[in-house]
Structures are given as structure tokens and as C-alpha cells.
N, C-alpha and C positions, 0 to 999 in steps of 0.2 A: 504493500500500500504506500509505503514511504517513497519507493522508487518511482511509482506512478505519479505521486505528488511532485517529486523533483522533475520528472519529465515534463509534466504539465507546466511547471514554473518556467523551465527553460524555453519551452515552445512559446509560452505567453510572452516572455521577455523579448524573444526574437521577432515575434509578430509585431510588438510595439515598436521595436527598433526598425523593422522593415517599413512600417507605416510612416514613422517619423522621417525616415530617409526619403521616402517618396514625397512627403509634404515639403521637406527641405528642397527637393528638386523643383517643386512648384515655385517656391520663393526665389530660387536661383533664376528660373525662367523669367519671373516678373521683374527682378532686379536688373536682369540683363537687357531689358527694354530701355533702361535709363543710364547704364554704364557698361563699360567693356567687361568681358569675361575676366580679364586680368584684375580689374578692381574688385569684382565679386570674390575672386580667390583671395585677394588681399584681406578683405574684411572677414571672410570665413576663417582664415588662419590667425588673424589678429585676435579674434575672439578666443581661439584655442590657446594662444600664447598667454593671454591674461589669466585664463582658467588654470593652465598648468603651472604658470608662475606662482599663482596663489597657493596651489597645492604644495609646491616645493617650499614656499615660505612657511607654511604651516608644519611641514614635516620634511626636514633636509634629506637629501639623497645619499644613499650609500651604495657604492658599486666599485668594481675593479677598474674599469676603463681600459684604455689602450688601443681602441680601434676608431680613431677620429675620422679617417678617410671613409671607412665603411659607414660610419654614422652620418657623414655628410652625404654619401651616396644614397642612403635611405631617404634622407630629407629631400634631396634633389629629385629623385625618381618619384617620390610621393607627390611633390609639388607639380612636376611636369605632367603626371597622370591626371591630377585634379584639374589642371589648367585645360587639358584636352577634353576631359569629362564635362566641365562647366561650359566650355565653348560649344560642345555638341548639344547640351541641354538647351542652350539659347537658340540653336539653329535647326534641330531635328526633333521629331516627336520624343517626348520624355521617356516613353517605354523603350524606344530603340536605344537611346543614350544609356539608360540603365542596363539594358541587356548587354551592350558592349562592355560595360564596366564589370559585369558579372562573369565575364570570361576569365577574370583574374585567377580564380582557383585552378582553372585548366592549365594556364601558363605557369602558375606556381608549381604545379606538379612536375612540369617539364624542367623548370629551372632547378628545383630541388634535386631532381634526378641527375641533372648535368653538373651542377656546381657543388652540391652537398653530398652527392653519391647516394641519395636515398633510393631505395628500390621501388620500382613501380610494378604492380601486379598486372596480370593480363587484362583484368577488368578496367584498371586505371588507364592502360594504353588504349583500350577500346573507347573509353570515355573521351580521351584526347582527340581521337579521330572523329568521333561523333560531334564533339565541340567544334572542330574545324569545319565540318560539314555544315553545321548551323551558321557559322560565321559567313560562309560562302553564300548561303541562302538569304541571309539578311543583307549582305552587301551587294549581291547579284552583279559582280563586275562585268562591265561591257568590254568591247574590243579596245576601248581607251584605258581600261584598267579600273582601279578603285577611285572613288571620289575622295575629295578632301575630308569629308565627314567620316567616310569609311576608315580611312587611314588613321584619323585622330581617334576614332572609336576603338579600333584595334589597339592603338598605342595606349589608350586609357586602361585597357586590360593588361597589356604587357608591362607598362610602367608600374602599375600597382603590384603586379606579380613580382617584379624585381625588388620592389620595396619590401613586400611581405617576406620574400626569400632572405633578404638581408637581415630582417628582424629575427629570424630563427637563429642566426649566428650572434647577433648583437645582444640578445637577451641573456647570453652567458657572461656578458661583460658589463652591461649597463642596467641601471634602474629603468623600469618601464616608462617612467615619466620623462626621462632623458631621451628615449627613443621617440616618443610622441613629440617632445619639444623640438627635436631635430627637424621634424617634418613641418611643424607650425612656424618655427623660426625662419627656415629657408623659404617657406611659403609667404612670409611677411616681408622679409628683407629682399627676396628675389623680385617681387613686383615693384618695389620702390626703385630698384636699379633699372627695371624695364620701363617704368614711367619716365625716368630721366632720358633713357635711350630713345623712347618714342618721340621725344621733342625734336630729334635730329634725323630720324629715319621715317621716310614716307613710303611705305610698301604695303598696300592694301592686302596683298596675299599673305602677309604675316600678321593679320589682325587677330589670330588666335594666341599670339604671345605678346603683342604690342597693344598699347592703349593709353590714352591720357586720363589723368586722374580728374574726376568730376565730383565735387563735394555733394553728397546726397542731401536731399531736402524733402520735407513733407513726408508723404507716404513711403518714399524710398527708404527712409530710416527704419520703418517698420519691417520692410522686406529684408534689409541687411541684418537687423537684430534677430528676426525670426529664423533666418537661415543659419545664423551662428548658433542660436539656442537649440534649434532642432538637430543640427549636425552633432552638437555635443550630447544631446539627449539620446540620439540613436546610438552613438558610440558607447554611452553608459549602459544602456539596456542590452546592447550586443555583448558587452563584456560580462554582464550578469548572466546572460543566457548561456555563454560558454562555461561559466562557473557552475551552473546548475545541472546541465545535461551534457551527454556525450557530444563531442564535436561533430560527428557524422550526422546526428539527428538535427542539431542546431544549424549546421551548414546547409542541409537540405531545406529546412524551413525558411532560411534566409532568401530563397528564391521567390518567395511570395512578394518580395520587393518589386519584382518585374510586374506582377499582376497589379499591385497597388499603383505603380508608376503609370501603367497603361490607363487605369481608371481615372487617376488624377489628371493625366494628360488630356483625356476626353473632356473633362470639365474646363480645361484651359483652351480647348478648340482643336486639339490634335485629332487626326482621323484614325480610325481603327486600322491596325496592320493588315496588309493584304494576305492572301492565303500563303504565298511563298514565304513572306517575312514571318508569319505566324508559325509556320512549320520550322523555320530556322530558330526562332525563339524557343520553341518546344525542345529542339535538339540540344540547345545550349543549357536549358534547364535540366534535361535528362543527364547530360554530360557532367554538369556541376554536381548533381546529386550523387552520381556514380563516384566521382572523385571524393566527395565528402564521406561517402560510405566506405570507400577504400582506406580512408585514414583511420 
């Protein structure tokens, strides 16, 4: 009975996290109508720096350390992936953008096998191939290749996977808060550097990494505060979920995020995915659940 209660708690927390994450995506989309994706990422991470900074102030960190370059790599890849993810949220249906980001576990399995020498079972390899099939169905590349949004979508998954893979090594050397802080700090300082660079570079094709800072006003402040709060809330409940229930179960439930994102996207004016895209989304969900269960 106790195990069932723990399972229910873990599932409940992950459902809350997934729903919060989808609503955060809605506010990212709304905020992006008034500012660049770069600025949205800046405010999202600034919120995280303040929160983690307060946590460190209340309880000082204790760790071994010794991997500064890997720590920076984790922060840089996390920031880059988030930038690609937020840019896609602003320009394509929310459900599609979230689906691309949910390919991260599939790529993580590959990187963990390649870099960390973790073994992959036959079912995990099958999941990888199913996941790639899903990516092809969603992107539907033409003779001209992938679109800009397809490439950024795939990168949002690859970048996040590289960040997650580095975390597996970093957790042996650093306090968890340092690892999170590396991401939020790079994601706050990086945009400031790019804001300055944007004053001197006029290249519309680089609008996914460039943008001028525009001070929010009126309702936009609500969007910025909401996306920061909901992003933090989703991370909190996700952490609680993994602490309550087996990772395989929680990882599988996390894919409800895609369903929530599609529904929220419809409320924002997105159209329903076509049959081919829907089949691709289904394959990525199946692949992600298979990877989660393999863990």
C-alpha cells in the first residue's frame, strides 16, 4: 500500500511539473511577441540565479570541485539549448517545440553510451531508432533539407542531452546547486554579451541568438514573472517526482508534457498537428518511454 502511495505521489508531482512546463511555454510565446527570444532566456535565467543565490546564502555549498571546464560546458550547452527551444516556441506550434525538446533523453542515451561507456540494451537501441524515425516524420525534410526551425528543434534536444550527460559526471564533484547555477549564470551573462554584440551586427538570419534589449512594460512584466515562476515550479515538482518514484515511471509520465503543450497551444491559436506530425510525435513519445524504462 505504501509503494502504491509513493507511486501515486511521484506521478502526481510529474503531472504538475509537466502542466507547469506547458503553461510556462505559453508565457514564453506571449512574451516573445514583445521581445527577442534572447531577452526571454535572459529573464528566465535571471530568475533562477536569484533563487539559487538565495538558497546558497541560506545554506553554503560543500563539494570537491575540480572540473571548471566541464561545469562551464554544462552551462553553455544548457543555455544554447534553451535559446533554441524558446526561439522555436515563438515561431512554431508549442506542441512541436516541446516535442523536439523531449528528444533529449534519446540523445542522452547515445551520449552516455559514447562518452561515459554506459551500456545500452537492445530495447534502448530500438528506442533510439524509433526516436529518429519520429524526428524525420515531424521535420519531413524536403529536397532542400531541414528548415531553420527543424535544425534548432533538433539542437534543443541535442544540446540539452549534452548538458544532462555532463551532469552525470559533475554530480560526483559539485553541489547540485552549483551545477544548476552554472546553467543560470551562463544563461544570464551570455545574453548580456549578445545584447552588446547585437548593436554592431545586423544579420536577420541570426535572430535566434541576437536581439536588442527592450525594457518590459505593463502586461509584459506579468509574462516575464510568470514564466520565471512556472519554470522554477516545474523544476521543483520534477525533482520531487524523481525523489518519490522510480525514474523509469516518472520519465514516462513526463511525456504528458507534449499533450499539455498541444492543448495549451490550441488555446493560443496553434493548429492541430497533421497526421504525419502526429505519428512522429507518437514515435518520439514511445521512444522516450522505452529509454526511461530501460534505465
